[in-house]
N, CA, C and O of each residue as an XYZ file, in Angstrom:
200
protein
N     149.093    131.103    186.226
C     148.812    131.219    184.794
C     147.341    131.521    184.552
O     146.996    132.270    183.638
N     146.477    130.937    185.370
C     145.048    131.169    185.200
C     144.680    132.629    185.409
O     143.898    133.196    184.646
N     145.246    133.234    186.446
C     144.889    134.620    186.739
C     145.359    135.557    185.623
O     144.710    136.564    185.342
N     146.475    135.229    184.996
C     146.961    136.049    183.881
C     145.984    135.972    182.713
O     145.706    136.986    182.074
N     145.462    134.782    182.428
C     144.492    134.635    181.343
C     143.225    135.433    181.636
O     142.660    136.052    180.735
N     142.779    135.422    182.888
C     141.585    136.189    183.241
C     141.833    137.684    183.135
O     140.966    138.427    182.676
N     143.000    138.125    183.553
C     143.330    139.545    183.450
C     143.370    139.973    181.991
O     142.840    141.026    181.636
N     143.994    139.163    181.146
C     144.056    139.467    179.709
C     142.650    139.496    179.129
O     142.318    140.387    178.347
N     141.825    138.529    179.506
C     140.458    138.478    178.982
C     139.663    139.712    179.391
O     138.939    140.281    178.575
N     139.791    140.127    180.635
C     139.054    141.307    181.104
C     139.529    142.556    180.376
O     138.717    143.391    179.976
N     140.839    142.686    180.202
C     141.380    143.846    179.485
C     140.876    143.865    178.049
O     140.506    144.920    177.535
N     140.860    142.706    177.399
C     140.393    142.646    176.014
C     138.905    142.954    175.909
O     138.478    143.626    174.971
N     138.117    142.474    176.853
C     136.679    142.761    176.821
C     136.428    144.250    177.048
O     135.582    144.845    176.380
N     137.150    144.848    177.977
C     136.999    146.289    178.210
C     137.402    147.072    176.961
O     136.732    148.029    176.575
N     138.494    146.659    176.342
C     138.915    147.312    175.100
C     137.879    147.166    174.008
O     137.638    148.098    173.240
N     137.260    145.986    173.939
C     136.230    145.755    172.930
C     135.011    146.642    173.191
O     134.444    147.215    172.261
N     134.615    146.751    174.453
C     133.457    147.590    174.776
C     133.720    149.049    174.453
O     132.856    149.733    173.904
N     134.907    149.528    174.790
C     135.256    150.920    174.481
C     135.276    151.135    172.971
O     134.747    152.128    172.471
N     135.878    150.214    172.263
C     135.973    150.337    170.806
C     134.628    150.192    170.118
O     134.382    150.824    169.090
N     133.754    149.361    170.681
C     132.437    149.168    170.072
C     131.627    150.461    170.137
O     130.834    150.743    169.239
N     131.821    151.240    171.186
C     131.095    152.504    171.301
C     131.780    153.615    170.528
O     131.125    154.571    170.113
N     133.067    153.511    170.329
C     133.797    154.576    169.645
C     133.834    154.363    168.126
O     133.993    155.331    167.382
N     133.691    153.129    167.654
C     133.739    152.791    166.225
C     135.014    153.281    165.544
O     134.986    153.645    164.368
N     136.112    153.293    166.260
C     137.320    153.859    165.672
C     138.276    152.816    165.110
O     139.106    153.149    164.264
N     138.186    151.570    165.550
C     139.173    150.574    165.145
C     138.628    149.551    164.161
O     139.392    148.714    163.681
N     137.369    149.582    163.846
C     136.800    148.686    162.842
C     136.869    147.225    163.240
O     136.379    146.842    164.302
N     137.485    146.399    162.382
C     137.546    144.956    162.594
C     138.398    144.544    163.776
O     138.240    143.435    164.288
N     139.294    145.403    164.221
C     140.155    145.085    165.356
C     139.338    144.837    166.619
O     139.744    144.051    167.475
N     138.211    145.488    166.738
C     137.352    145.341    167.916
C     136.873    143.904    168.038
O     136.872    143.343    169.134
N     136.472    143.312    166.945
C     135.958    141.952    166.970
C     137.078    140.947    167.225
O     136.848    139.908    167.844
N     138.271    141.245    166.761
C     139.419    140.389    167.044
C     139.700    140.386    168.545
O     140.011    139.336    169.107
N     139.598    141.535    169.201
C     139.791    141.611    170.646
C     138.764    140.761    171.385
O     139.099    140.083    172.356
N     137.527    140.797    170.933
C     136.489    140.001    171.573
C     136.770    138.514    171.418
O     136.630    137.753    172.376
N     137.157    138.099    170.240
C     137.470    136.683    170.001
C     138.644    136.243    170.871
O     138.609    135.154    171.444
N     139.680    137.067    170.977
C     140.823    136.728    171.821
C     140.416    136.624    173.290
O     140.905    135.749    174.005
N     139.544    137.488    173.736
C     139.080    137.432    175.120
C     138.303    136.151    175.385
O     138.489    135.513    176.422
N     137.444    135.776    174.465
C     136.662    134.550    174.630
C     137.573    133.332    174.635
O     137.381    132.419    175.439
N     138.563    133.307    173.748
C     139.515    132.198    173.715
C     140.281    132.120    175.029
O     140.507    131.022    175.540
N     140.684    133.256    175.587
C     141.403    133.262    176.857
C     140.538    132.698    177.982
O     141.020    131.931    178.815
N     139.280    133.076    178.004
C     138.381    132.552    179.028
C     138.170    131.052    178.874
O     138.171    130.325    179.867
N     137.990    130.584    177.651
C     137.795    129.156    177.407
C     139.030    128.371    177.824
O     138.916    127.323    178.460
N     140.204    128.869    177.472
C     141.433    128.198    177.888
C     141.552    128.153    179.411
O     141.998    127.152    179.971
N     141.157    129.225    180.070
C     141.188    129.256    181.529
C     140.270    128.208    182.143
O     140.647    127.531    183.099
N     139.059    128.075    181.593
C     138.130    127.072    182.103
C     138.624    125.665    181.834
O     138.491    124.790    182.689
N     139.193    125.431    180.659
C     139.705    124.100    180.312
C     140.864    123.733    181.233
O     140.916    122.619    181.753
N     141.774    124.649    181.432
C     142.935    124.361    182.286
C     142.542    124.200    183.738
O     143.150    123.408    184.458
N     141.542    124.933    184.181
C     141.088    124.808    185.565
C     140.415    123.462    185.780
O     140.566    122.852    186.839
N     139.684    123.002    184.796
C     138.977    121.729    184.913
C     139.895    120.520    184.887
O     139.564    119.488    185.471
N     141.048    120.624    184.220
C     141.937    119.483    184.103
C     142.937    119.402    185.236
O     143.545    118.353    185.449
N     143.122    120.502    185.977
C     144.130    120.485    187.048
C     143.493    120.036    188.343
O     144.169    119.953    189.368
């Protein structure tokens, strides 16, 4: 489960970086960044408790 969260986070960060340079999706770019950060935080929390 942890590796899936990291993969999702990396994909979302890459999407955010591409979108930030393209300026094509507007507010959706920032939503992707927030989702990536949440995925990383959840991964760290779950890793620390197991």
